[in-house]
C-alpha positions in Angstrom: 29.5 57.3 80.5 32.5 55.8 82.3 34.7 58.9 83.0 34.6 62.6 83.5 38.0 64.2 83.5 38.6 67.9 84.5 42.0 69.3 83.8 43.8 71.9 86.0 43.4 74.4 83.1 39.6 74.0 83.2 39.6 74.7 86.9 41.8 77.7 86.4 39.4 79.1 83.7 36.4 78.6 86.0 38.2 80.4 88.8 39.0 83.3 86.5 35.3 83.5 85.4 34.2 83.4 89.0 36.8 86.1 90.0 35.9 88.5 87.2 32.2 87.7 86.7 31.0 86.4 90.1 28.9 83.5 91.0 26.0 84.5 88.6 28.3 84.5 85.6 29.9 81.2 86.6 26.5 79.5 87.1 25.1 80.9 83.8 28.1 79.7 81.8 27.9 76.3 83.5 24.2 76.0 82.6 24.9 77.0 79.0 27.8 74.5 78.6 25.8 71.7 80.3 22.8 72.1 78.0 25.1 72.2 75.0 26.9 69.0 76.0 23.6 67.2 77.0 22.3 68.0 73.5 25.3 66.2 72.0 24.9 63.3 74.5 21.2 62.9 73.9 21.7 62.8 70.1 24.5 60.3 70.4 22.4 58.0 72.5 19.3 58.4 70.2 21.5 57.6 67.1 22.6 54.4 68.7 26.0 55.5 70.0 27.7 55.3 73.4 29.5 58.0 75.3 32.7 56.8 76.9 34.3 59.8 78.3 33.8 63.6 78.9 37.0 65.6 79.2 36.9 69.2 80.4 40.0 71.2 79.5 41.1 74.8 79.2 40.1 74.8 75.5 36.7 73.2 76.0 34.9 69.9 76.3 35.7 66.7 74.4 33.3 63.8 74.2 34.6 60.4 73.3 32.0 58.2 71.8 31.5 55.2 69.6 28.7 53.6 67.5 27.5 56.6 65.6 27.7 55.4 62.0 27.1 57.4 58.8 27.3 61.0 57.7 23.7 61.9 58.6 23.9 60.7 62.2 27.3 62.2 62.8 26.1 65.6 61.5 22.9 65.4 63.7 25.0 64.6 66.8 27.4 67.5 66.0 24.6 70.0 65.4 22.6 68.9 68.5 24.9 70.8 70.9 24.5 74.3 69.2 20.7 73.5 68.5 20.2 72.8 72.2 22.1 76.0 73.1 20.0 78.1 70.7 16.8 76.7 72.3 18.1 77.4 75.8 19.1 81.0 74.7 15.6 81.6 73.5 13.8 80.1 76.5 16.2 81.8 79.1 15.9 85.1 77.3 12.1 85.0 77.2 11.7 83.9 80.8 14.5 86.2 82.0 13.0 89.3 80.5 9.6 88.3 81.9 10.9 87.9 85.4 13.9 90.3 85.2 16.0 87.4 86.4 19.7 88.2 85.9 20.8 84.6 86.0 18.4 83.7 83.1 19.4 86.7 81.1 23.1 85.9 81.5 22.5 82.2 80.7 20.7 83.3 77.5 23.7 85.5 76.5 26.3 82.8 77.2 24.3 80.1 75.5 23.8 82.3 72.4 27.5 83.2 72.1 28.6 79.6 72.7 26.1 78.3 70.1 27.1 80.8 67.4 30.8 80.2 68.1 30.5 76.4 68.0 28.5 76.7 64.7 31.5 78.3 62.9 32.9 76.1 60.0 36.3 75.6 61.6 37.9 72.7 63.3 37.6 71.6 66.1 34.3 73.4 66.5 31.0 71.6 65.9 30.3 73.4 62.7 33.8 72.5 61.4 33.3 68.8 62.3 29.9 68.8 60.7 31.3 70.4 57.5 34.1 67.9 57.6 31.6 64.9 57.6 29.6 66.4 54.7 32.7 67.3 52.7 34.2 63.8 53.1 31.0 62.2 52.0 30.8 64.5 48.9 34.5 64.7 47.8 36.6 62.4 50.0 39.2 63.1 52.7 41.5 65.2 50.5 38.7 67.6 49.6 37.5 67.8 53.2 41.0 68.6 54.5 41.5 71.3 51.9 38.1 72.8 52.5 38.5 72.8 56.3 41.9 74.3 56.2 40.5 77.2 54.1 37.4 77.7 56.2 39.4 77.4 59.4 42.0 80.0 58.4 39.2 82.3 57.1 37.2 82.0 60.3 40.3 82.5 62.5 41.4 85.5 60.6 37.9 87.0 60.7 37.7 86.6 64.4 41.2 88.0 64.9 40.5 91.1 62.9 37.1 91.6 64.5 38.6 91.1 67.9 41.3 93.7 67.1 38.5 96.2 66.1 36.5 95.5 69.2 39.5 96.0 71.4 40.0 99.5 69.8 36.3 100.2 70.5 36.8 99.1 74.2 34.5 96.0 73.9 37.1 93.6 75.3 39.4 90.9 74.0 37.1 87.9 73.8 36.9 87.8 70.0 40.6 88.3 69.6 41.3 85.4 72.0 38.8 83.3 70.0 40.5 84.1 66.8 43.9 83.2 68.2 42.5 79.9 69.4 40.9 79.0 66.1 44.0 79.9 64.2 46.1 77.9 66.6 43.7 74.9 66.2 44.4 74.9 62.4 48.1 74.1 63.1 47.1 70.7 64.4 47.6 71.4 68.1 44.0 70.7 68.9 42.7 69.9 65.4 42.6 66.1 66.0 40.7 66.2 69.2 37.2 64.6 69.4 35.5 67.7 70.5 31.8 68.0 70.4 
């Protein structure tokens, strides 16, 4: 990999997480994100591809790569991140509960949430990109675009309404923010990014 770029927005987000959650939350989230991205990178390399750049922004991480050819390999590379995250969530939860280690327990929580969220069938999330690859191979670009617009809007609306409900129940605004972001992504603002 030749370049790692970190935007000012990403630094701001990490600062906010540190301010409100402390060092334990920041380290736990960082571990969850690193394992997720390393899952993608390992799959890309194993499928014969090359990673050129990793960009950290306010809206997430983007991996620029080349050499991964074919639907099957692309889907494997896209699903490797959430799969790694689910494995980390299970291992960290098991070890954290055995040892009562707060860092491991928080890492398990962050990794689980990150993996579930990234598995949703909405662009530019991993689940959306995997569905896009499969839909293009089955019905062409037009079919894939129509399907992803539908699933993206449905997922965004579901997150938005769930988030509004959770705010009313005093569970915080995370789902509402996720819903706004997914719906915004469907307008094309981040839809064309190469996020993994």
